[in-house]
KOLGU-4560 file (N, C-alpha, C; in nm, 3 decimals, padded with zeros to 5 digits):
<recs>
<n_xx: -17.172 n_yy: 05.595 n_zz: -05.570 ca_xx: -17.044 ca_yy: 05.593 ca_zz: -05.637 c_xx: -16.957 c_yy: 05.482 c_zz: -05.577 mol: A seq: 1 type: MET>
<n_xx: -16.895 n_yy: 05.405 n_zz: -05.663 ca_xx: -16.805 ca_yy: 05.299 ca_zz: -05.618 c_xx: -16.676 c_yy: 05.363 c_zz: -05.573 mol: A seq: 2 type: VAL>
<n_xx: -16.615 n_yy: 05.310 n_zz: -05.470 ca_xx: -16.487 ca_yy: 05.363 ca_zz: -05.428 c_xx: -16.387 c_yy: 05.249 c_zz: -05.409 mol: A seq: 3 type: LYS>
<n_xx: -16.257 n_yy: 05.277 n_zz: -05.428 ca_xx: -16.156 ca_yy: 05.173 ca_zz: -05.416 c_xx: -16.148 c_yy: 05.118 c_zz: -05.275 mol: A seq: 4 type: PRO>
<n_xx: -16.100 n_yy: 04.997 n_zz: -05.266 ca_xx: -16.080 ca_yy: 04.934 ca_zz: -05.134 c_xx: -15.974 c_yy: 05.010 c_zz: -05.057 mol: A seq: 5 type: ASN>
<n_xx: -15.982 n_yy: 05.000 n_zz: -04.927 ca_xx: -15.881 ca_yy: 05.063 ca_zz: -04.843 c_xx: -15.747 c_yy: 04.992 c_zz: -04.861 mol: A seq: 6 type: GLU>
<n_xx: -15.638 n_yy: 05.067 n_zz: -04.845 ca_xx: -15.505 ca_yy: 05.010 ca_zz: -04.857 c_xx: -15.472 c_yy: 04.924 c_zz: -04.735 mol: A seq: 7 type: LEU>
<n_xx: -15.396 n_yy: 04.819 n_zz: -04.757 ca_xx: -15.347 ca_yy: 04.739 ca_zz: -04.645 c_xx: -15.231 c_yy: 04.811 c_zz: -04.577 mol: A seq: 8 type: LYS>
<n_xx: -15.155 n_yy: 04.889 n_zz: -04.655 ca_xx: -15.044 ca_yy: 04.967 ca_zz: -04.600 c_xx: -15.100 c_yy: 05.100 c_zz: -04.553 mol: A seq: 9 type: ILE>
<n_xx: -15.084 n_yy: 05.130 n_zz: -04.428 ca_xx: -15.139 ca_yy: 05.253 ca_zz: -04.371 c_xx: -15.033 c_yy: 05.361 c_zz: -04.349 mol: A seq: 10 type: LYS>
<n_xx: -14.903 n_yy: 05.322 n_zz: -04.350 ca_xx: -14.796 ca_yy: 05.418 ca_zz: -04.326 c_xx: -14.745 c_yy: 05.477 c_zz: -04.457 mol: A seq: 11 type: ASP>
<n_xx: -14.703 n_yy: 05.601 n_zz: -04.455 ca_xx: -14.656 ca_yy: 05.672 ca_zz: -04.573 c_xx: -14.535 c_yy: 05.601 c_zz: -04.634 mol: A seq: 12 type: CYS>
<n_xx: -14.542 n_yy: 05.567 n_zz: -04.764 ca_xx: -14.429 ca_yy: 05.501 ca_zz: -04.829 c_xx: -14.316 c_yy: 05.599 c_zz: -04.865 mol: A seq: 13 type: PRO>
<n_xx: -14.337 n_yy: 05.728 n_zz: -04.840 ca_xx: -14.236 ca_yy: 05.829 ca_zz: -04.873 c_xx: -14.144 c_yy: 05.860 c_zz: -04.755 mol: A seq: 14 type: PHE>
<n_xx: -14.163 n_yy: 05.791 n_zz: -04.643 ca_xx: -14.069 ca_yy: 05.798 ca_zz: -04.531 c_xx: -14.086 c_yy: 05.912 c_zz: -04.432 mol: A seq: 15 type: GLY>
<n_xx: -14.199 n_yy: 05.981 n_zz: -04.433 ca_xx: -14.215 ca_yy: 06.095 ca_zz: -04.342 c_xx: -14.277 c_yy: 06.053 c_zz: -04.208 mol: A seq: 16 type: CYS>
<n_xx: -14.330 n_yy: 05.931 n_zz: -04.201 ca_xx: -14.392 ca_yy: 05.885 ca_zz: -04.077 c_xx: -14.540 c_yy: 05.915 c_zz: -04.066 mol: A seq: 17 type: GLY>
<n_xx: -14.599 n_yy: 05.971 n_zz: -04.172 ca_xx: -14.742 ca_yy: 06.002 ca_zz: -04.172 c_xx: -14.827 c_yy: 05.879 c_zz: -04.204 mol: A seq: 18 type: GLY>
<n_xx: -14.956 n_yy: 05.900 n_zz: -04.211 ca_xx: -15.052 ca_yy: 05.793 ca_zz: -04.242 c_xx: -15.118 c_yy: 05.822 c_zz: -04.376 mol: A seq: 19 type: LYS>
<n_xx: -15.148 n_yy: 05.715 n_zz: -04.450 ca_xx: -15.213 ca_yy: 05.726 ca_zz: -04.580 c_xx: -15.364 c_yy: 05.730 c_zz: -04.561 mol: A seq: 20 type: ILE>
<n_xx: -15.429 n_yy: 05.824 n_zz: -04.633 ca_xx: -15.575 ca_yy: 05.836 ca_zz: -04.629 c_xx: -15.628 c_yy: 05.832 c_zz: -04.771 mol: A seq: 21 type: GLU>
<n_xx: -15.745 n_yy: 05.775 n_zz: -04.791 ca_xx: -15.811 ca_yy: 05.773 ca_zz: -04.921 c_xx: -15.892 c_yy: 05.901 c_zz: -04.936 mol: A seq: 22 type: LEU>
<n_xx: -15.861 n_yy: 05.981 n_zz: -05.039 ca_xx: -15.927 ca_yy: 06.108 ca_zz: -05.060 c_xx: -15.970 c_yy: 06.121 c_zz: -05.205 mol: A seq: 23 type: THR>
<n_xx: -16.045 n_yy: 06.225 n_zz: -05.234 ca_xx: -16.080 ca_yy: 06.260 ca_zz: -05.371 c_xx: -16.033 c_yy: 06.402 c_zz: -05.396 mol: A seq: 24 type: GLN>
<n_xx: -15.962 n_yy: 06.423 n_zz: -05.507 ca_xx: -15.917 ca_yy: 06.555 ca_zz: -05.548 c_xx: -15.974 c_yy: 06.586 c_zz: -05.686 mol: A seq: 25 type: ASP>
<n_xx: -16.004 n_yy: 06.714 n_zz: -05.711 ca_xx: -16.047 ca_yy: 06.756 ca_zz: -05.844 c_xx: -15.921 c_yy: 06.778 c_zz: -05.926 mol: A seq: 26 type: TYR>
<n_xx: -15.913 n_yy: 06.711 n_zz: -06.043 ca_xx: -15.794 ca_yy: 06.721 ca_zz: -06.126 c_xx: -15.831 c_yy: 06.733 c_zz: -06.272 mol: A seq: 27 type: GLN>
<n_xx: -15.740 n_yy: 06.794 n_zz: -06.350 ca_xx: -15.746 ca_yy: 06.794 ca_zz: -06.496 c_xx: -15.619 c_yy: 06.729 c_zz: -06.545 mol: A seq: 28 type: LYS>
<n_xx: -15.630 n_yy: 06.640 n_zz: -06.644 ca_xx: -15.512 ca_yy: 06.579 ca_zz: -06.704 c_xx: -15.547 c_yy: 06.533 c_zz: -06.844 mol: A seq: 29 type: PHE>
<n_xx: -15.445 n_yy: 06.508 n_zz: -06.925 ca_xx: -15.472 ca_yy: 06.465 ca_zz: -07.063 c_xx: -15.413 c_yy: 06.326 c_zz: -07.086 mol: A seq: 30 type: SER>
<n_xx: -15.481 n_yy: 06.251 n_zz: -07.172 ca_xx: -15.436 ca_yy: 06.118 ca_zz: -07.211 c_xx: -15.498 c_yy: 06.084 c_zz: -07.346 mol: A seq: 31 type: ALA>
<n_xx: -15.415 n_yy: 06.037 n_zz: -07.437 ca_xx: -15.461 ca_yy: 05.996 ca_zz: -07.570 c_xx: -15.542 c_yy: 06.102 c_zz: -07.642 mol: A seq: 32 type: LYS>
<n_xx: -15.499 n_yy: 06.227 n_zz: -07.633 ca_xx: -15.565 ca_yy: 06.335 ca_zz: -07.706 c_xx: -15.692 c_yy: 06.389 c_zz: -07.645 mol: A seq: 33 type: GLY>
<n_xx: -15.728 n_yy: 06.344 n_zz: -07.527 ca_xx: -15.848 ca_yy: 06.393 ca_zz: -07.457 c_xx: -15.809 c_yy: 06.458 c_zz: -07.326 mol: A seq: 34 type: ASN>
<n_xx: -15.889 n_yy: 06.556 n_zz: -07.284 ca_xx: -15.871 ca_yy: 06.617 ca_zz: -07.153 c_xx: -15.975 c_yy: 06.559 c_zz: -07.060 mol: A seq: 35 type: VAL>
<n_xx: -15.930 n_yy: 06.512 n_zz: -06.946 ca_xx: -16.019 ca_yy: 06.454 ca_zz: -06.846 c_xx: -16.022 c_yy: 06.548 c_zz: -06.726 mol: A seq: 36 type: TYR>
<n_xx: -16.139 n_yy: 06.567 n_zz: -06.668 ca_xx: -16.149 ca_yy: 06.651 ca_zz: -06.549 c_xx: -16.258 c_yy: 06.599 c_zz: -06.457 mol: A seq: 37 type: GLU>
<n_xx: -16.234 n_yy: 06.612 n_zz: -06.328 ca_xx: -16.332 ca_yy: 06.568 ca_zz: -06.230 c_xx: -16.265 c_yy: 06.518 c_zz: -06.105 mol: A seq: 38 type: GLY>
<n_xx: -16.342 n_yy: 06.459 n_zz: -06.018 ca_xx: -16.287 ca_yy: 06.405 ca_zz: -05.893 c_xx: -16.216 c_yy: 06.274 c_zz: -05.923 mol: A seq: 39 type: LYS>
<n_xx: -16.101 n_yy: 06.258 n_zz: -05.862 ca_xx: -16.019 ca_yy: 06.140 ca_zz: -05.884 c_xx: -15.977 c_yy: 06.083 c_zz: -05.749 mol: A seq: 40 type: ARG>
<n_xx: -15.992 n_yy: 05.951 n_zz: -05.733 ca_xx: -15.951 ca_yy: 05.885 ca_zz: -05.609 c_xx: -15.799 c_yy: 05.888 c_zz: -05.598 mol: A seq: 41 type: TRP>
<n_xx: -15.750 n_yy: 05.921 n_zz: -05.478 ca_xx: -15.608 ca_yy: 05.937 ca_zz: -05.454 c_xx: -15.576 c_yy: 05.894 c_zz: -05.311 mol: A seq: 42 type: LEU>
<n_xx: -15.468 n_yy: 05.818 n_zz: -05.296 ca_xx: -15.418 ca_yy: 05.784 ca_zz: -05.164 c_xx: -15.316 c_yy: 05.891 c_zz: -05.128 mol: A seq: 43 type: TYR>
<n_xx: -15.337 n_yy: 05.961 n_zz: -05.016 ca_xx: -15.256 ca_yy: 06.078 ca_zz: -04.983 c_xx: -15.209 c_yy: 06.073 c_zz: -04.838 mol: A seq: 44 type: LYS>
<n_xx: -15.084 n_yy: 06.116 n_zz: -04.817 ca_xx: -15.027 ca_yy: 06.120 ca_zz: -04.682 c_xx: -15.078 c_yy: 06.244 c_zz: -04.609 mol: A seq: 45 type: CYS>
<n_xx: -15.120 n_yy: 06.224 n_zz: -04.485 ca_xx: -15.174 ca_yy: 06.336 ca_zz: -04.406 c_xx: -15.063 c_yy: 06.426 c_zz: -04.349 mol: A seq: 46 type: ASN>
<n_xx: -14.936 n_yy: 06.384 n_zz: -04.362 ca_xx: -14.827 ca_yy: 06.463 ca_zz: -04.307 c_xx: -14.748 c_yy: 06.537 c_zz: -04.417 mol: A seq: 47 type: LYS>
<n_xx: -14.697 n_yy: 06.465 n_zz: -04.516 ca_xx: -14.615 ca_yy: 06.529 ca_zz: -04.620 c_xx: -14.696 c_yy: 06.573 c_zz: -04.741 mol: A seq: 48 type: CYS>
<n_xx: -14.820 n_yy: 06.523 n_zz: -04.754 ca_xx: -14.906 ca_yy: 06.564 ca_zz: -04.864 c_xx: -14.881 c_yy: 06.491 c_zz: -04.996 mol: A seq: 49 type: GLY>
<n_xx: -14.781 n_yy: 06.403 n_zz: -05.000 ca_xx: -14.755 ca_yy: 06.325 ca_zz: -05.122 c_xx: -14.868 c_yy: 06.226 c_zz: -05.144 mol: A seq: 50 type: GLU>
<n_xx: -14.897 n_yy: 06.198 n_zz: -05.272 ca_xx: -15.006 ca_yy: 06.108 ca_zz: -05.301 c_xx: -14.973 c_yy: 06.014 c_zz: -05.415 mol: A seq: 51 type: GLY>
<n_xx: -15.057 n_yy: 05.911 n_zz: -05.431 ca_xx: -15.039 ca_yy: 05.816 ca_zz: -05.539 c_xx: -15.172 c_yy: 05.749 c_zz: -05.568 mol: A seq: 52 type: PHE>
<n_xx: -15.182 n_yy: 05.690 n_zz: -05.686 ca_xx: -15.301 ca_yy: 05.614 ca_zz: -05.724 c_xx: -15.261 c_yy: 05.470 c_zz: -05.748 mol: A seq: 53 type: THR>
<n_xx: -15.360 n_yy: 05.384 n_zz: -05.758 ca_xx: -15.338 ca_yy: 05.244 ca_zz: -05.793 c_xx: -15.416 c_yy: 05.216 c_zz: -05.921 mol: A seq: 54 type: THR>
<n_xx: -15.394 n_yy: 05.103 n_zz: -05.981 ca_xx: -15.469 ca_yy: 05.065 ca_zz: -06.100 c_xx: -15.618 c_yy: 05.062 c_zz: -06.068 mol: A seq: 55 type: THR>
<n_xx: -15.653 n_yy: 05.010 n_zz: -05.952 ca_xx: -15.794 ca_yy: 05.002 ca_zz: -05.912 c_xx: -15.854 c_yy: 05.142 c_zz: -05.896 mol: A seq: 56 type: GLU>
<n_xx: -15.784 n_yy: 05.232 n_zz: -05.827 ca_xx: -15.840 ca_yy: 05.367 ca_zz: -05.807 c_xx: -15.847 c_yy: 05.443 c_zz: -05.939 mol: A seq: 57 type: SER>
<n_xx: -15.749 n_yy: 05.424 n_zz: -06.028 ca_xx: -15.753 ca_yy: 05.490 ca_zz: -06.160 c_xx: -15.871 c_yy: 05.440 c_zz: -06.242 mol: A seq: 58 type: ASP>
<n_xx: -15.896 n_yy: 05.312 n_zz: -06.242 ca_xx: -16.006 ca_yy: 05.255 ca_zz: -06.319 c_xx: -16.140 c_yy: 05.310 c_zz: -06.271 mol: A seq: 59 type: THR>
<n_xx: -16.160 n_yy: 05.315 n_zz: -06.141 ca_xx: -16.286 ca_yy: 05.367 ca_zz: -06.085 c_xx: -16.298 c_yy: 05.517 c_zz: -06.113 mol: A seq: 60 type: ILE>
<n_xx: -16.188 n_yy: 05.591 n_zz: -06.100 ca_xx: -16.191 ca_yy: 05.734 ca_zz: -06.128 c_xx: -16.227 c_yy: 05.761 c_zz: -06.273 mol: A seq: 61 type: SER>
<n_xx: -16.170 n_yy: 05.687 n_zz: -06.366 ca_xx: -16.196 ca_yy: 05.709 ca_zz: -06.508 c_xx: -16.340 c_yy: 05.685 c_zz: -06.546 mol: A seq: 62 type: MET>
<n_xx: -16.408 n_yy: 05.597 n_zz: -06.476 ca_xx: -16.550 ca_yy: 05.569 ca_zz: -06.503 c_xx: -16.637 c_yy: 05.691 c_zz: -06.472 mol: A seq: 63 type: GLU>
<n_xx: -16.590 n_yy: 05.780 n_zz: -06.385 ca_xx: -16.671 ca_yy: 05.892 ca_zz: -06.339 c_xx: -16.626 c_yy: 06.028 c_zz: -06.393 mol: A seq: 64 type: HIS>
<n_xx: -16.523 n_yy: 06.030 n_zz: -06.478 ca_xx: -16.471 ca_yy: 06.158 ca_zz: -06.526 c_xx: -16.536 c_yy: 06.201 c_zz: -06.657 mol: A seq: 65 type: LEU>
<n_xx: -16.545 n_yy: 06.333 n_zz: -06.678 ca_xx: -16.593 ca_yy: 06.390 ca_zz: -06.803 c_xx: -16.478 c_yy: 06.387 c_zz: -06.904 mol: A seq: 66 type: LYS>
<n_xx: -16.511 n_yy: 06.364 n_zz: -07.030 ca_xx: -16.409 ca_yy: 06.362 ca_zz: -07.134 c_xx: -16.435 c_yy: 06.478 c_zz: -07.230 mol: A seq: 67 type: VAL>
<n_xx: -16.330 n_yy: 06.553 n_zz: -07.262 ca_xx: -16.338 ca_yy: 06.663 ca_zz: -07.358 c_xx: -16.220 c_yy: 06.653 c_zz: -07.453 mol: A seq: 68 type: ARG>
<n_xx: -16.241 n_yy: 06.684 n_zz: -07.579 ca_xx: -16.133 ca_yy: 06.683 ca_zz: -07.678 c_xx: -16.040 c_yy: 06.801 c_zz: -07.653 mol: A seq: 69 type: LYS>
<n_xx: -15.911 n_yy: 06.783 n_zz: -07.680 ca_xx: -15.814 ca_yy: 06.892 ca_zz: -07.668 c_xx: -15.832 c_yy: 06.993 c_zz: -07.778 mol: A seq: 70 type: LEU>
</recs>
């Protein structure tokens, strides 16, 4: 499985002082009338738990997700 490159920024952008880690979470979400579910790449803070994705991580995640009609 391809995975996104590591971030150059290692400190939490949400101001808690934690460190950002690349993780995978199981998620369900909808877009354009379809439900997507599966593991999704996510950059997540180890202290506050806030997370975010990038265009690169979203693109790689979408290649590996199952698609189901709503």
